[in-house]
N, CA and C atoms as a LAMMPS dump frame, in Angstrom:
ITEM: TIMESTEP
0
ITEM: NUMBER OF ATOMS
483
ITEM: BOX BOUNDS ff ff ff
-5.0000000000000000e+02 5.0000000000000000e+02
-5.0000000000000000e+02 5.0000000000000000e+02
-5.0000000000000000e+02 5.0000000000000000e+02
ITEM: ATOMS id mol type element x y z
1 1 1 N 24.377 430.647 -358.297
2 1 2 C 23.942 431.395 -359.579
3 1 3 C 24.964 430.907 -360.966
4 2 1 N 26.305 430.147 -360.534
5 2 2 C 26.982 429.575 -361.803
6 2 3 C 27.675 430.545 -361.857
7 3 1 N 28.289 429.786 -363.383
8 3 2 C 29.464 430.785 -364.12
9 3 3 C 28.765 431.842 -364.693
10 4 1 N 28.592 432.559 -364.707
11 4 2 C 27.639 433.627 -365.262
12 4 3 C 28.63 434.91 -366.114
13 5 1 N 27.953 435.232 -366.977
14 5 2 C 28.865 435.65 -368.312
15 5 3 C 27.956 436.9 -369.403
16 6 1 N 28.604 438.021 -369.412
17 6 2 C 27.574 439.031 -369.656
18 6 3 C 28.211 439.625 -370.516
19 7 1 N 27.38 439.976 -371.806
20 7 2 C 28.725 439.748 -373.189
21 7 3 C 27.819 441.331 -373.706
22 8 1 N 28.398 442.243 -374.009
23 8 2 C 28.029 443.706 -374.911
24 8 3 C 27.318 443.729 -376.494
25 9 1 N 27.026 443.387 -377.238
26 9 2 C 26.529 443.72 -378.538
27 9 3 C 26.523 444.896 -379.203
28 10 1 N 27.031 444.474 -380.304
29 10 2 C 27.242 446.021 -381.167
30 10 3 C 27.906 447.137 -380.88
31 11 1 N 28.984 446.701 -380.169
32 11 2 C 29.888 447.745 -379.442
33 11 3 C 30.747 448.51 -380.898
34 12 1 N 30.641 449.872 -380.147
35 12 2 C 31.225 451.103 -381.18
36 12 3 C 32.252 452.151 -380.726
37 13 1 N 31.963 452.004 -379.212
38 13 2 C 33.11 453.068 -378.736
39 13 3 C 33.091 452.425 -377.464
40 14 1 N 34.313 452.545 -376.676
41 14 2 C 34.487 452.317 -375.644
42 14 3 C 34.032 453.046 -374.106
43 15 1 N 33.257 453.98 -374.484
44 15 2 C 32.346 454.724 -373.491
45 15 3 C 31.291 453.599 -373.489
46 16 1 N 30.434 452.573 -374.283
47 16 2 C 30.025 452.08 -374.118
48 16 3 C 29.972 450.789 -372.979
49 17 1 N 31.199 450.401 -373.184
50 17 2 C 31.699 449.154 -371.766
51 17 3 C 31.892 449.845 -370.575
52 18 1 N 32.351 451.45 -370.533
53 18 2 C 32.387 451.565 -369.217
54 18 3 C 31.609 452.068 -368.388
55 19 1 N 30.342 452.59 -369.075
56 19 2 C 29.278 453.085 -369.269
57 19 3 C 28.224 451.927 -368.402
58 20 1 N 28.875 450.697 -369.241
59 20 2 C 27.541 449.057 -368.436
60 20 3 C 28.558 448.885 -367.552
61 21 1 N 29.382 449.135 -367.286
62 21 2 C 30.589 448.437 -366.047
63 21 3 C 30.303 449.368 -365.197
64 22 1 N 29.636 450.519 -365.34
65 22 2 C 29.191 451.67 -364.596
66 22 3 C 28.468 451.517 -363.405
67 23 1 N 27.047 450.805 -365.028
68 23 2 C 25.878 450.341 -363.897
69 23 3 C 25.892 449.669 -363.571
70 24 1 N 26.93 447.995 -363.693
71 24 2 C 26.483 446.986 -363.04
72 24 3 C 27.263 447.091 -362.032
73 25 1 N 28.11 448.037 -361.663
74 25 2 C 28.811 448.438 -360.685
75 25 3 C 27.879 448.921 -360.105
76 26 1 N 26.869 449.992 -360.497
77 26 2 C 25.803 450.763 -359.395
78 26 3 C 24.977 449.467 -358.67
79 27 1 N 24.4 449.041 -359.668
80 27 2 C 23.818 448.013 -359.123
81 27 3 C 24.26 446.964 -358.363
82 28 1 N 25.554 446.193 -357.711
83 28 2 C 26.184 445.391 -357.024
84 28 3 C 26.209 446.538 -356.066
85 29 1 N 26.351 447.669 -355.715
86 29 2 C 26.515 448.093 -354.738
87 29 3 C 25.164 448.639 -354.193
88 30 1 N 23.84 448.827 -354.68
89 30 2 C 22.901 448.73 -354.167
90 30 3 C 22.325 447.47 -353.803
91 31 1 N 22.577 446.265 -353.841
92 31 2 C 22.881 444.558 -353.707
93 31 3 C 22.677 445.086 -352.634
94 32 1 N 24.24 445.243 -352.409
95 32 2 C 24.966 445.066 -351.326
96 32 3 C 24.568 446.331 -350.075
97 33 1 N 23.871 447.248 -350.106
98 33 2 C 23.529 448.185 -349.371
99 33 3 C 22.246 447.434 -348.871
100 34 1 N 21.585 446.738 -349.703
101 34 2 C 20.233 446.062 -349.402
102 34 3 C 20.409 444.659 -348.23
103 35 1 N 21.767 444.052 -348.699
104 35 2 C 21.848 442.75 -348.175
105 35 3 C 21.249 441.781 -348.69
106 36 1 N 21.444 442.538 -350.154
107 36 2 C 20.577 441.315 -351.384
108 36 3 C 22.505 440.198 -351.491
109 37 1 N 22.236 438.909 -351.686
110 37 2 C 23.596 438.412 -352.015
111 37 3 C 23.408 438.416 -353.226
112 38 1 N 24.379 438.433 -353.676
113 38 2 C 24.95 438.666 -355.538
114 38 3 C 26.189 438.084 -355.362
115 39 1 N 26.263 437.808 -356.733
116 39 2 C 27.427 436.98 -357.515
117 39 3 C 28.209 437.806 -358.594
118 40 1 N 29.054 438.333 -358.841
119 40 2 C 30.673 438.871 -360.024
120 40 3 C 30.177 438.145 -361.292
121 41 1 N 30.397 438.27 -362.278
122 41 2 C 30.705 437.843 -363.085
123 41 3 C 31.499 438.502 -364.468
124 42 1 N 31.95 438.199 -365.144
125 42 2 C 32.751 438.172 -366.196
126 42 3 C 31.783 439.276 -367.093
127 43 1 N 31.977 440.035 -367.683
128 43 2 C 31.553 441.577 -368.85
129 43 3 C 32.26 441.545 -369.9
130 44 1 N 31.66 441.116 -371.39
131 44 2 C 32.503 441.193 -372.482
132 44 3 C 32.163 441.483 -373.591
133 45 1 N 32.849 441.485 -374.76
134 45 2 C 32.072 442.318 -375.796
135 45 3 C 32.229 441.111 -376.478
136 46 1 N 30.779 441.28 -377.915
137 46 2 C 30.761 440.927 -379.135
138 46 3 C 31.475 441.559 -379.914
139 47 1 N 32.666 441.238 -380.759
140 47 2 C 33.349 441.51 -381.852
141 47 3 C 32.771 441.948 -383.129
142 48 1 N 31.839 443.067 -383.666
143 48 2 C 31.069 442.816 -384.883
144 48 3 C 30.795 444.013 -385.544
145 49 1 N 31.826 445.088 -385.485
146 49 2 C 31.79 445.966 -385.427
147 49 3 C 33.216 446.519 -386.223
148 50 1 N 33.505 446.946 -387.429
149 50 2 C 34.36 447.598 -387.502
150 50 3 C 35.009 448.54 -386.712
151 51 1 N 34.285 449.11 -385.894
152 51 2 C 34.731 449.926 -385.174
153 51 3 C 35.399 449.113 -383.865
154 52 1 N 34.737 448.406 -383.428
155 52 2 C 35.313 447.43 -382.742
156 52 3 C 36.434 446.614 -382.869
157 53 1 N 36.705 446.381 -384.016
158 53 2 C 37.917 445.597 -384.334
159 53 3 C 38.908 446.821 -384.055
160 54 1 N 38.931 447.955 -384.339
161 54 2 C 40.107 449.052 -384.495
162 54 3 C 40.362 449.599 -382.901
163 55 1 N 39.223 449.493 -382.051
164 55 2 C 39.609 449.751 -380.851
165 55 3 C 39.984 448.304 -379.578
166 56 1 N 39.806 447.249 -380.65
167 56 2 C 40.314 446.252 -379.737
168 56 3 C 41.661 446.03 -378.79
169 57 1 N 42.414 446.716 -378.591
170 57 2 C 43.519 446.811 -378.036
171 57 3 C 42.939 447.373 -376.712
172 58 1 N 41.75 448.732 -376.711
173 58 2 C 41.197 449.518 -375.888
174 58 3 C 40.443 448.669 -375.133
175 59 1 N 39.516 447.552 -375.584
176 59 2 C 38.256 447.19 -375.054
177 59 3 C 39.096 445.914 -374.744
178 60 1 N 40.094 445.391 -374.835
179 60 2 C 40.463 444.391 -374.053
180 60 3 C 41.094 444.636 -372.541
181 61 1 N 41.105 445.59 -372.913
182 61 2 C 41.402 446.344 -371.249
183 61 3 C 40.653 446.557 -370.329
184 62 1 N 39.608 446.371 -370.807
185 62 2 C 38.275 446.887 -369.572
186 62 3 C 37.506 445.407 -369.939
187 63 1 N 37.409 444.523 -370.584
188 63 2 C 36.948 443.354 -370.749
189 63 3 C 37.58 441.745 -370.34
190 64 1 N 36.784 441.058 -369.98
191 64 2 C 37.261 439.325 -369.687
192 64 3 C 37.051 438.736 -371.17
193 65 1 N 36.917 439.295 -371.953
194 65 2 C 36.31 438.074 -373.018
195 65 3 C 36.072 439.285 -373.829
196 66 1 N 36.645 438.371 -375.429
197 66 2 C 35.754 438.658 -376.747
198 66 3 C 35.48 437.766 -377.323
199 67 1 N 34.353 437.935 -378.337
200 67 2 C 33.416 436.833 -378.91
201 67 3 C 33.384 437.423 -380.365
202 68 1 N 33.825 437.079 -381.18
203 68 2 C 34.113 437.575 -382.706
204 68 3 C 32.877 437.263 -383.744
205 69 1 N 32.23 437.593 -384.038
206 69 2 C 30.407 437.481 -384.77
207 69 3 C 31.188 437.909 -386.25
208 70 1 N 30.99 436.763 -386.388
209 70 2 C 31.93 436.461 -387.807
210 70 3 C 30.619 436.878 -389.037
211 71 1 N 29.181 436.888 -388.612
212 71 2 C 28.153 437.09 -389.67
213 71 3 C 28.044 438.387 -389.608
214 72 1 N 28.003 439.286 -388.266
215 72 2 C 27.352 440.671 -388.685
216 72 3 C 29.016 441.109 -389.083
217 73 1 N 30.034 440.742 -388.516
218 73 2 C 31.615 441.444 -389.175
219 73 3 C 31.916 441.193 -390.233
220 74 1 N 31.377 440.459 -390.988
221 74 2 C 31.585 439.938 -392.614
222 74 3 C 30.455 441.203 -393.09
223 75 1 N 29.968 441.355 -392.79
224 75 2 C 28.929 442.08 -393.327
225 75 3 C 29.096 443.465 -393.41
226 76 1 N 29.157 443.572 -392.179
227 76 2 C 29.71 445.135 -392.102
228 76 3 C 30.721 445.553 -392.693
229 77 1 N 31.939 444.818 -392.411
230 77 2 C 33.309 444.877 -393.405
231 77 3 C 33.73 445.483 -394.824
232 78 1 N 32.314 444.062 -395.242
233 78 2 C 31.963 444.096 -396.778
234 78 3 C 31.182 445.128 -397.453
235 79 1 N 30.288 445.66 -396.377
236 79 2 C 29.517 446.332 -396.371
237 79 3 C 28.486 446.031 -397.453
238 80 1 N 27.778 445.037 -397.278
239 80 2 C 27.108 444.14 -398.185
240 80 3 C 26.304 443.712 -397.413
241 81 1 N 24.604 443.39 -397.786
242 81 2 C 24.034 443.15 -397.05
243 81 3 C 23.844 441.472 -397.666
244 82 1 N 23.823 440.662 -396.106
245 82 2 C 24.023 439.09 -396.527
246 82 3 C 22.642 438.58 -396.912
247 83 1 N 21.973 439.386 -396.956
248 83 2 C 20.049 438.563 -396.992
249 83 3 C 19.869 439.121 -398.722
250 84 1 N 20.411 440.449 -399.286
251 84 2 C 20.667 440.711 -401.069
252 84 3 C 21.128 439.645 -401.779
253 85 1 N 20.904 439.264 -402.306
254 85 2 C 21.277 438.457 -403.448
255 85 3 C 22.279 439.086 -404.237
256 86 1 N 22.236 440.494 -405.263
257 86 2 C 23.266 440.766 -405.549
258 86 3 C 24.196 440.979 -404.915
259 87 1 N 24.232 441.232 -404.006
260 87 2 C 25.404 441.897 -403.404
261 87 3 C 26.058 440.401 -402.126
262 88 1 N 25.257 439.397 -402.153
263 88 2 C 25.582 438.241 -401.256
264 88 3 C 27.108 437.494 -401.204
265 89 1 N 27.27 437.826 -402.451
266 89 2 C 28.631 436.594 -402.99
267 89 3 C 29.736 437.472 -402.151
268 90 1 N 29.54 438.904 -401.751
269 90 2 C 30.625 439.765 -400.781
270 90 3 C 30.703 439.496 -399.422
271 91 1 N 29.71 438.903 -399.052
272 91 2 C 29.788 437.876 -397.638
273 91 3 C 30.41 436.712 -397.218
274 92 1 N 32.066 436.81 -397.382
275 92 2 C 32.672 435.824 -397.162
276 92 3 C 33.686 435.983 -396.834
277 93 1 N 33.598 435.579 -395.457
278 93 2 C 34.734 435.45 -394.24
279 93 3 C 36.22 435.409 -394.734
280 94 1 N 36.369 434.805 -395.647
281 94 2 C 37.57 434.267 -396.342
282 94 3 C 38.517 435.345 -397.15
283 95 1 N 37.449 436.395 -396.849
284 95 2 C 38.184 437.724 -398.203
285 95 3 C 39.367 437.995 -396.958
286 96 1 N 40.35 438.795 -397.624
287 96 2 C 41.219 439.252 -396.821
288 96 3 C 41.196 440.234 -395.824
289 97 1 N 40.19 441.343 -395.968
290 97 2 C 39.656 442.329 -395.138
291 97 3 C 39.291 441.882 -393.948
292 98 1 N 37.758 440.521 -393.82
293 98 2 C 37.385 440.042 -392.795
294 98 3 C 38.56 439.299 -391.939
295 99 1 N 39.218 438.144 -392.776
296 99 2 C 40.308 437.628 -391.769
297 99 3 C 41.347 438.474 -391.083
298 100 1 N 42.069 439.447 -391.922
299 100 2 C 42.609 440.493 -391.124
300 100 3 C 42.077 440.822 -389.895
301 101 1 N 40.796 441.429 -389.996
302 101 2 C 39.843 441.975 -388.727
303 101 3 C 40.041 441.137 -387.59
304 102 1 N 39.721 440.068 -387.94
305 102 2 C 39.579 438.381 -386.973
306 102 3 C 40.978 438.088 -386.12
307 103 1 N 41.914 438.428 -387.128
308 103 2 C 43.49 439.008 -386.693
309 103 3 C 43.938 439.53 -385.615
310 104 1 N 42.704 440.836 -386.212
311 104 2 C 43.993 441.931 -385.424
312 104 3 C 43.15 441.505 -383.813
313 105 1 N 41.818 441.462 -383.987
314 105 2 C 41.021 441.07 -382.447
315 105 3 C 41.543 439.876 -382.178
316 106 1 N 41.916 438.908 -382.556
317 106 2 C 42.441 437.965 -381.55
318 106 3 C 43.579 438.415 -380.986
319 107 1 N 44.716 438.909 -381.845
320 107 2 C 45.816 439.399 -381.373
321 107 3 C 46.184 440.043 -380.166
322 108 1 N 44.927 441.472 -380.403
323 108 2 C 44.489 442.388 -379.146
324 108 3 C 44.319 441.299 -377.898
325 109 1 N 43.303 440.372 -378.102
326 109 2 C 42.23 439.759 -377.125
327 109 3 C 44.07 438.733 -375.95
328 110 1 N 44.615 438.444 -377.048
329 110 2 C 45.614 437.499 -376.999
330 110 3 C 46.47 438.512 -376.171
331 111 1 N 46.965 438.397 -376.849
332 111 2 C 48.053 439.931 -375.777
333 111 3 C 47.402 441.085 -374.311
334 112 1 N 46.491 441.17 -374.327
335 112 2 C 45.67 441.577 -372.976
336 112 3 C 45.707 440.259 -372.224
337 113 1 N 45.312 438.769 -372.251
338 113 2 C 45.298 437.952 -371.595
339 113 3 C 43.929 437.398 -371.644
340 114 1 N 43.012 437.874 -372.646
341 114 2 C 42.092 437.596 -372.181
342 114 3 C 41.22 436.211 -373.495
343 115 1 N 39.989 435.722 -373.102
344 115 2 C 39.474 434.866 -373.97
345 115 3 C 39.289 435.417 -374.947
346 116 1 N 39.512 434.682 -376.288
347 116 2 C 38.869 434.935 -377.314
348 116 3 C 38.327 434.164 -378.242
349 117 1 N 36.845 434.177 -378.18
350 117 2 C 36.02 433.106 -378.705
351 117 3 C 35.57 433.648 -380.118
352 118 1 N 34.711 432.533 -380.813
353 118 2 C 34.104 433.034 -382.004
354 118 3 C 32.925 432.769 -382.153
355 119 1 N 31.633 433.244 -382.75
356 119 2 C 30.272 432.622 -383.37
357 119 3 C 29.542 433.313 -384.098
358 120 1 N 29.517 432.012 -385.325
359 120 2 C 28.988 432.632 -386.234
360 120 3 C 29.382 431.28 -387.172
361 121 1 N 28.771 431.116 -388.308
362 121 2 C 28.782 430.398 -389.329
363 121 3 C 30.305 429.961 -389.488
364 122 1 N 31.439 430.337 -390.063
365 122 2 C 32.546 430.241 -389.854
366 122 3 C 33.064 429.909 -388.671
367 123 1 N 32.836 429.241 -387.587
368 123 2 C 33.269 428.829 -385.973
369 123 3 C 33.21 427.391 -386.617
370 124 1 N 32.499 427.138 -387.318
371 124 2 C 32.102 425.504 -387.438
372 124 3 C 32.93 424.85 -389.285
373 125 1 N 33.901 425.86 -389.716
374 125 2 C 33.936 425.479 -391.049
375 125 3 C 35.258 425.038 -390.498
376 126 1 N 35.712 423.495 -391.217
377 126 2 C 36.666 422.734 -390.895
378 126 3 C 38.094 423.784 -391.528
379 127 1 N 38.073 423.56 -392.785
380 127 2 C 39.163 424.637 -393.67
381 127 3 C 39.557 426.002 -392.901
382 128 1 N 38.933 426.531 -392.184
383 128 2 C 39.251 428.113 -391.271
384 128 3 C 39.368 427.751 -389.476
385 129 1 N 39.004 426.631 -389.525
386 129 2 C 39.285 425.996 -387.705
387 129 3 C 41.001 426.564 -387.554
388 130 1 N 41.937 425.456 -388.305
389 130 2 C 43.298 425.687 -387.692
390 130 3 C 43.615 427.237 -388.103
391 131 1 N 43.671 427.713 -388.87
392 131 2 C 43.65 429.179 -389.102
393 131 3 C 42.673 430.447 -387.383
394 132 1 N 41.99 429.547 -387.088
395 132 2 C 41.361 430.989 -385.783
396 132 3 C 42.611 430.185 -384.602
397 133 1 N 42.561 428.709 -385.066
398 133 2 C 43.441 428.35 -383.353
399 133 3 C 44.686 428.72 -383.474
400 134 1 N 45.057 429.276 -384.526
401 134 2 C 46.912 429.627 -384.948
402 134 3 C 46.312 431.119 -384.238
403 135 1 N 45.668 431.807 -384.844
404 135 2 C 45.227 432.865 -384.248
405 135 3 C 45.147 432.97 -382.588
406 136 1 N 44.504 432.418 -381.734
407 136 2 C 44.298 432.336 -380.201
408 136 3 C 43.175 432.284 -380.042
409 137 1 N 42.11 431.735 -381.013
410 137 2 C 40.943 431.223 -380.241
411 137 3 C 40.896 430.679 -379.501
412 138 1 N 40.051 430.413 -378.294
413 138 2 C 40.188 429.226 -377.555
414 138 3 C 38.949 428.88 -377.518
415 139 1 N 37.639 429.335 -377.999
416 139 2 C 36.153 428.969 -378.12
417 139 3 C 35.584 429.231 -378.963
418 140 1 N 35.117 428.031 -380.08
419 140 2 C 34.339 428.235 -381.165
420 140 3 C 32.796 427.932 -381.084
421 141 1 N 31.977 428.567 -381.107
422 141 2 C 30.37 428.77 -381.072
423 141 3 C 29.723 428.322 -382.472
424 142 1 N 29.185 426.952 -382.561
425 142 2 C 28.869 426.56 -384.156
426 142 3 C 27.501 425.628 -383.991
427 143 1 N 26.638 425.936 -384.97
428 143 2 C 25.484 425.123 -385.222
429 143 3 C 25.626 423.61 -384.742
430 144 1 N 24.82 422.802 -384.252
431 144 2 C 24.768 421.797 -383.842
432 144 3 C 25.362 420.414 -384.91
433 145 1 N 25.031 421.045 -385.738
434 145 2 C 25.632 419.993 -387.463
435 145 3 C 26.597 420.193 -387.465
436 146 1 N 27.446 420.91 -387.14
437 146 2 C 28.279 421.778 -387.597
438 146 3 C 29.85 420.968 -386.717
439 147 1 N 29.358 420.165 -385.251
440 147 2 C 30.567 419.993 -384.069
441 147 3 C 30.879 418.803 -384.497
442 148 1 N 30.492 417.237 -385.801
443 148 2 C 31.279 416.564 -385.224
444 148 3 C 32.841 416.834 -386.206
445 149 1 N 32.672 417.472 -387.126
446 149 2 C 33.259 418.124 -388.46
447 149 3 C 34.694 419.061 -387.309
448 150 1 N 34.111 419.653 -387.106
449 150 2 C 34.899 420.46 -386.216
450 150 3 C 35.923 419.668 -384.864
451 151 1 N 35.314 418.82 -384.37
452 151 2 C 35.853 417.748 -383.193
453 151 3 C 36.872 416.922 -384.478
454 152 1 N 36.429 417.063 -385.539
455 152 2 C 37.476 415.815 -386.034
456 152 3 C 38.42 416.837 -386.819
457 153 1 N 38.285 417.76 -386.921
458 153 2 C 39.235 419.167 -387.34
459 153 3 C 40.267 419.006 -386.319
460 154 1 N 39.676 419.604 -385.013
461 154 2 C 40.195 419.82 -383.733
462 154 3 C 41.226 418.73 -383.357
463 155 1 N 40.906 417.222 -383.202
464 155 2 C 41.341 416.018 -382.914
465 155 3 C 42.786 415.88 -383.719
466 156 1 N 42.583 415.917 -384.908
467 156 2 C 43.653 415.974 -385.997
468 156 3 C 44.764 416.921 -385.846
469 157 1 N 44.555 418.151 -385.522
470 157 2 C 45.142 419.521 -385.14
471 157 3 C 46.38 419.007 -384.529
472 158 1 N 45.481 418.275 -383.067
473 158 2 C 45.936 417.933 -381.8
474 158 3 C 46.704 416.561 -382.033
475 159 1 N 46.739 416.025 -382.967
476 159 2 C 47.608 414.851 -383.609
477 159 3 C 48.655 415.337 -384.169
478 160 1 N 48.551 416.178 -384.296
479 160 2 C 49.987 416.817 -385.109
480 160 3 C 49.575 416.301 -386.804
481 161 1 N 48.494 416.053 -387.4
482 161 2 C 48.185 415.405 -388.642
483 161 3 C 48.266 416.882 -389.312
């Protein structure tokens, strides 16, 4: 079955994780009782709500990984619909409030010893990758068009440039 990971989206309360884990455990027990072979998997959380950022230390104790969803997180922190042209300029991941939320999440994950990754447009921005790596992110999920520039940035960082 390979290396399967399950990520819970739009988490705002620790009970969502504990209930999900209880359901997974219940299903595993049923499979075991029926003699059905099954694999275990890592459970993680997509950090995309301000509430998840604020409870990140508690979430990190319950899951194996975080993935910071920058598109939704930015929209929700800035309270601005990214599809509304009137307020679209507020959807800027470099806004100090958003960068602080990313850093708080990364710190919580690193302190708990779990993997912290990122998905969204920001993950492929060469100007931001050094900051994200410094925060402790170890996985960046980006569009194929961003991979070459990101690779160049990371290679330069590794070479000490």
